N, C-alpha and C positions, 0 to 999 in steps of 0.2 A: 747805229747801235740798236740791236734787236730788242733789248730788254725794256725799252721805253714803252712798248705796247703790252707789257705783262700786267695783268690785273690780278690782284690777290683776293682770295676768298676770306671771309671772316676768320675761318679756322687757320688759314695760313698767316693772317695778320696776328692772331693770338700767339702762334708759335714764334713768329718773328719778334714780337714784342718781348716775350719771355727770354728768347735767345739773346737779344741785344741788351736787355737789362742785366743778365747774368755775365755776359762776356765782354761787353763794351765795344764789340765789333759791329761794323755796319753790314747789314744783310742786303744784298742786291737781289737775291732770288731765294725762294723757298719752295721745295717740291715735296709734297707729302706722298710717300709711296706706301700706301696701306698694305699692298700685296706683300711687300718685304718688311713690313713693320719698321720703316725707317723714314727719317726726314733728312733731306739733302739741302744744305744751305750753301749758297754761293755768296762769299763775303768779299768785301772791297779788297783790292790789291794791297798786299802788305799786311793784312790783318788776320791771316789764318792762324798764326802762332798765338795771337791774343785771344782769338775765338776759342781755340782748343784749351788754352790755359796750361800752366806748369804741370807736367806729367799727366795732361789730359783731364785736369780736375773740373773744368767747366763742362766738358762733354759728359763726364761721369755724373755730375750733379743733374744736368738736363735729362740724361737717360733715366736716372732714378725718379725724377719728378714726372716724366711723361710716359715712362714705360716703353719708349721707342728708341731705336738706335739712331744716333745723330752722326751725319757725315758732313764734313766741311771741305769745300773746294774754294781755292783762292781764284778770284776773277782775273782775267787778263783780256785786253782788247785784241791781243794777238792769238789767233786760233791755235797755233802750234804750242805756245806757252800754256794756254788754257787747257788743252788736251793733256799736256804733260802734268799740270797741276791736278787735273781730275783723275789721273791714273796713278798718282802717288800712292804707295811707296814703290811701285813697280819701276824697275830700271828700264828705260826706253832707249833703244839704239837710234831710232830715226822716226820722224813724223813727216810724211809727204802729203801735201794737199794738192789735188789736181782737179782740173775741170774736164769732164768727159765731153765727147762730141755732142751729146744731147744737152749740154749746158749745165748738167748737175755737177756739184762739187762733191768730191769724196776725199776722205782722209785714210791713208794707209799708215798704220802704226806698227813699227817693228820693235818687238820686245825682247829683252834678254830671255832666252829659253827658260832659265830658272824662275823667272818672274811671270811667266805666261798665266799661271793660275791666279796670281794676284790681280793682273790686269783684267782678266775676263771675269773673275769673281765666281762665287758659288752660283750654280745654275745660270751663269752668264749675266748676273745682275750688274756688275760693274761695266761690262760692255754695253748693256742696255742703257745704263745711266749716261755714259759718254755719248752714245748715239743721240739720245734725247736732247742733251745739252748742246751738242755740236749743231744740231738742227735748229734749236731754239735761238741760239746766239749768232751763229755764223752761216746759217742756211746750208750746212753741209749735210747732204742727204744720206751718206753712209760712212761709218767708221769701221775699217777692217783691222783686226788685231792679228798680226802674224808673229 
């Protein structure tokens, strides 16, 4: 499991502490993306709903308190499930993870054409997020969204 080696900065720890105290969910990872004014939380499997709260009330509260957009991804040890969780609410047709001849792992995600914009995100920020997380947890060197 890759997340064992993740060290949090004091700033990340402050956000994690605030997030956990408001939502009751367990944070496995926290990525502060200042460029896109967002914080990405990876929460324990099964706790995404609790983290978000009824009608998104926890996220709304956190966003008001911090002035940043909050994104929640449910963790999974299975890379296919994790990628699916990270690209919600986009409808995905298939996720294939293959090893290239040079030993690098890549993921190819086939998305319902109507949801391609959701999967990629504005200026590619969702695609960038999943590439970062796939590398961080599963040593997948690239994620292509088709």
